[in-house]
C-alpha positions, 0 to 999 in steps of 0.5 A: 511419533516418527513412523516413516509408512504405516506399519504392517503389523504388530502393536503399532499397526492396531494404534493407526487402525482406528477411527479415533480422530483425537488419537490419529491427530496424535499419532500424526503429529499434528496435535500441536498444529491444530492448536494453532489453527484457525479457529474456524478450523478448530470448530469444523474439527470439533464437528467431526469428532463424533462421527464414527463408522458405526453411524453408517449402520444406524437405522435410517433417521437416527442422524438427521440430514442437518447433522449429517450435513453439518459434518460434511461441510466441516470435513469440506469447507474451504478454507477451513475444512478438515479434509483440506487441512490434513492434506497440507501435510500429506 
């Protein structure tokens, strides 16, 4: 999808105003690029997929320290972290 900037209103804004990583990957035009990425990045991407904003509001202890660290490490890993990879296309 070729959108020059974040839509200010309408249905297109609703499509972007989500925390569904797979949907955002498609909307960003990066879906094909992640399929060509190193296996380590793809593995990190797979670890981040289950995250949702609602996880912040779960009762303390419902997400283990290990699970939280695994997601954080997948996002910030060098050189194959999800954030580092996305930043290449900003």
